[in-house]
N, C-alpha and C positions, 0 to 999 in steps of 0.2 A: 374486589380488586379492579374490576373493569372501569370503575370511575376515576382511576388514577390520572393525575396530570404529570406527565414526565417532561422536565425541562432539559433540553439538550443544548449544550454550550459548544458551538462550533458546527459549521455547515459544510465541512469537507465530505469526502466520500464516505467515511465511517459514520459521521453524524447523520447524514441523509439516509444511508442505508438503514441505521437504527430507527429513524423516524418512520420509514415505510413499514418496517417490520412491526414496530409498535402500533402504528395505525391499522394495519391488517389484523392485529390481535384485539383491536377494539379500544385501545387507550388514547387519551387526549395527549397530543404532542405539541410542544412549542420549541422551535429551533432558533437559537440566538447566535448571530454571526457578527463579528466585528467589522467585516468589510462593508463598505457602502454599496458595492454591487456584487452580485453573486457571479463567480467565475472560477476557473482553474487555470493553472499554468500550462503552457503548451508543451507537454511531454507525453511520450507514450506510456502505455500501462499494459501489463500482462495479467490477464485473468486465468489462472490455473484451474484445474478441475474442481478443487474444493470451492473457489470463489464462484465459479459458474453454477455450482450446486446451490450456493447461497442465493444468487440471482434468480435461478429457477424457481425456488421456493417463494420468491416475491412476485412471480409472474412476469418477469422481465426478459426472458430468454429471446423471444421473437424480436423485440425492439432492439435488444443489444446486437443481435445477428445483423441487423440492417446498418449499424454504424461501426461494426468491427470488421476484423480480418482474420479468417481461420487459416493458419499456415499449414502447408502440405509438405514442406521439406525444411530440414534444418542441418546445419553443418557445425562441427566442432573444428576450429581451425587454428593453425599456428599464426601468431600475430606477426611474426617477422617474414614468413614465407607465403602465407595464405594457403598452405597445403591443408586439405581436409583430412582430419584424423578419424572422424566419425560422422557418418551421414545417416540421417533418420527421416523416414517418410511420415512420422507422427510425432511431431515436436512436443516435448514435455511428457510423453507417455512413457513413464519408467517401466511399466509392465511390458510393453512391446520390446523395449530395449533388452529385456531379460528373457525374451521369447514367451511371455505369458499373454493370455487374453485379457483385453480391457473389459471389465464388467460394466462400464458405463461410458461407451464411446461418445454419447451425445453431449457429455460435459467436457469434451476435450478443449485444449487451450485456444483462447481468442486473444487477439491483440488489438488494442484500442488507443485512440487519442484520449488522454485523461479528461480534457475539457468536454468531450462528447458524452462520456459516462456521467460526468458531473452534472451536465445539463439534463440528461434524461432523469436522473435521480431527483433533481430539484423540481423538474416538471411533474414527476409522479407525486412527490410530497404535496405540491400545490394542487394537483387534481383531486387528492383526497381531502385536502383542507386548504382553501386559498389564503387563509390568514396564519398558516403554521410557521412560516419563516419570517423572522424579524431581522432586518439588516442594520448596521450601524450600532450594534450592541457589543461593546467590548467588556469582557468580564472584569469586574473589580473585586467582588468579595461575595461571601454568602454566610448566612446564619441558618441554623437548623434546631429544631426541637422535636418533641414527640408528635407534633401535629404537621410537620412539613419543613420545607426548605424555602428560604427567601434569597433570591440572587439579586445582587445590585451590579449595575453596569456603570461605566465611566461617564455616560451621558445623563446620568441621574435617574434613569428608569429602574424599576424593580419588577420582579416577577416572583409570584409564589406558586409552588408546585409541591406535590407529594414526595418527589425525589428528583435529584439532578444528576446528570451524567456529563463529565468533562470529556468532550470529543475534540479538544482544541490543540491537538498536535504535539510534536516532539518537545517544544518549549511550554508545555501546558501550564497556564496560570492556575487552573483549577488544581492540578496535581501539587503545585507548590502551596496553595492555600491549605491542602489536606495534609501534606507531609513536610512542609518546609522546604527551604532551599536544598536542591539536590546537586550532586556531583555530576558534571557534564564531562565526559571523556571524548577527546578527539581521537577517532579510531584508526587514524593513520591513512586515510584515503582522501584524495581530491578527485572530483569527477567533473566531466564536461558533458553537456548534451546538446543536441541540435536536431533539426528536422530537415531532411534532404529530399527534394522532389526526385522521384525516380527518373522521370523523363529528362532531367538535367545531366544524369550520368551517362558516360560512354556505353554503348551497346556492349552487353556481356559482363558488365561490372558486377551485377547482382546475379548469383547462381542459385541461391537458396532463399526461401522466405524469411528465415531467421538464421543468424550465425553468432557464435561466440568465439572470439579470438583470445586464446590464452598466451600469456607471455610472462617472463620474469618481472615482477614488480608492476606490471601494467596489463590491462586487458581492454577489449572493446566488445560491446554487444550491440547488435543492430537487428531490427525486425520491421517488417511492413505493417503499416496501419492505413486506415481510411481507404479501404478497398484495394489495398496494395499500391497506391499511387504515391505514398510518402514513406520514407525511411526514418524511423526513430533511431538516432545514433547516440550511444553513451559510451564514453571512454573513461577508464579509471586508472589512477596511478597511486602507488604507495608513496606517502610523503611524510616528512616529520613536521611540515609546516602547520601552524594553526590558522585556519582561514575562516571567513564568515559562514555561519551555518544558515541554510536556506536554499530554496530551489530557484530563486529568481534574482541571482547576482550576475549581471551581464559580464561576459567574458570577452577578452580580446582573442580573435582567432589566431593571431600570431603566436600566442602562448600555446594553444593546442597544437598548432603546426610544428612548433619547435619540440614539444614533448614527444610527439609521435612521428618524427621526421624519418626514422630509420625502419618504419614498419612496411607491411605489404602494400601492394598497388591498390587493392580494393579499399583499405582504410585510408590511403592517401587520397583517393578520388572522393570518398565521402566527405573527408574533412574539407577538401578544396571546394565542394559544392554546398556546404552548409551556408545558408544565408546569414550574414553576420548578426542580423537582428534576432535570430533564433538560437544563438550560441550563449550558453550560460555555464557557470562554474559554481560548484559548491563543495564544502567540506562535509565529511560525514562524522556525526557525533552520536554517542549512545550513552546509555546507562545500564548499570547491572540490572537484570530482571527483578521486579518487585515481587515479594511474597504475597502482598495484599493490595488491592486497589481502592478499598472501600473504607469510609468512615461514616458510620450512621446511615443516612439516607443519600449520601453522595458517593458516586464511584466514577471510574474512568473507562474510556474505551479507545481502541486504535492506538495510534502513536502516542497518545497521552499516557497510556498504560504500558505499552511495550514497543518503543521505537526499535527499528531494525534496519540493518544494511540491506541494499537491494539485490544481493547476489543469489537470491532464490526466487525473486519476483513475487514475493508473498506479502509485502507491506500492506497494499490495499486489500488483498485477500483476507488477511487476518482481521482487519477492521470490519470487513463485510461479514465475516463469520461472527465476530463479537456482536454486531447489531441483531443478527438473526437469533442467536443463542439468548441474548438478553431479553428479547421480546418473549421467547418461549419460557424462560425462567420466571418472568414476572407473571405470565399467564398461568403457569403451573402452581404458583405459590399462594399461600394463605395470608402472607404479609409481606411488606416491602423488604424487611430484614431477611426473611427466608428467601425471597426472590434474588436479592443481591448476593447472598450466600451461595445459592445454586449457580449463579453466574460465575462467580470466582471459581468455584469448585470445578466447573466445566471448562474454564478458559486459562486459568494461570499456568498450569503445568504444560499445556499444549503450546501456548504462545511463548513460554520461556524456552522450550525445546527448539522451536522454529527460530527464535532470535539467536540462540547459539549456533544452530545449524547454518544460518545466513552468514554469521562471522567466520565459521569454519570454511564454508564454501568460497568465501572471498579469498581467503588465504590459499586455499587449494588452487583456485584459478590463477593466482600469481606465484605459485610455486614456493610459498614461504610458510609452510605448516608449523604451527606451534604445538608441541606435545601436550602442554596443559589444556589447550583449547580442543585438541583432538580427543583427549579423554573426556571432556565435558560433552562432546558431541557424539559420543560412541552409540548413544541410543537413538540417534536421528535416523529415521527411515523414510526416504522420499515417497515410497509407496503409501505409507500411512498418512503422510502429509496431504497427498493428493486424493486419497480415498475418502477422507473425512468428509461428512455431510452435516453441516450445522443445523439442518432441518430435521434430522432424525437422531442425532447423537444424544444419549441419555442426558437429562438435565435433572 
C-alpha cells in the first residue's frame, strides 16, 4: 500500500492537510487546484482543541504558534447592550467552564488569519515534494476501474492515480460526479465579515480577546488574530433571502450599518472601522448529512463531504481531522477499499453530529430554537468534540 498515488482535488485547508498527512505516511500525493494562484480569502479562523491536535500530529504546532493568537479572555455579551453575561479566562475550554481540569491544556484554542494557515500548509506540502501542487486544474470528470482512477481537467490534462479524494468544497464537483445533482438548502442566515485594525478603534473598545454577542435573530462574533493587532469581525442575521453562496462576495458597508444600527457601542465601532475593501457578504447553504462519501476508489473530504455552519468554529477543524484520519486509515489497511471503508466508519457519524450541532448552536445564539433540531442535537457533547484526537482515535 505504500506505493499508492493519491490524487487530491482541491488545495484548500482540508486538501492541503490531507496532503501533508499522506506524505508523512509515505504515500505519493498530487494536489490539483482550479485556481491559477494559490491563496485564501482574508478571514479569521478558529482552531479548537481537536484541530490543534491534528496540527500537532503533523509537526506544525511551533510554526502555527508564530502566526496565530492565543486568547486569554472571552466574553459572552448582549448584542443590544454590550453587557457581559459570561466571562472566561480560557476561551473554548468547556471543561473549565464546568469546573473540570483540562487534560490537554497545550491544545487550547488559537485564532488565525485563514490565509496564514493556508500559506503554511502549502509551504509544508511543497517542502515535502516541490512538484506536488498543480494549479490551473479545474476538475471535469473521472473514470475508475479495478486498476485505478483517471481524472480529467477542463484544461485537457489528465492524471492517473490509485484513488482520488474530492476536497473541492461545499459546491463539490466531485461529489456531484459521484452522487448526481444534490439539493442545496439556504439555511436562513446571511453573514458579513471584515477585518478591523485594533489601533483604529477608540481606546477601551475591546475588553476581551474574543467575544460573542447574542441577540434575537442576529449575532456578532469577533476575535483577535495576527498577534492581537487585527480583529476578525463576523455578523450574522437570520433572513428569508436567497443570496449568492460563497465567501468572496463584496458587500456594501451601508447594508451592514443598517442591519446592526441598533446594537451596542462596541459593535458599532467595529463596523465603523471595517475598511470597505475587507467587507464581504455571503449566504449560508447546506445539505443533509450524507450516509456515505465513497464510490469505489473515489471519496470526499471536508466541506465536500460535510458542509457546516460556522456557529461552532469547527468547519476547518473537521476537514483537518478528515485529512489526518484518512492517512491513518490508508496506512492501516491492506487494500484501498478497506482504507476508505475505515475512513468512513471513523468519520461519518462524528461529522454528522457536529454538522447538526452547528445548526443547533446557530439557532440557540439567535434565540430561535426548533424542537425538531433540538431533538437531533441531543447527543451533541462539546467536551467530546474538543477532546477528540484524530491522531489516536481508533481506525
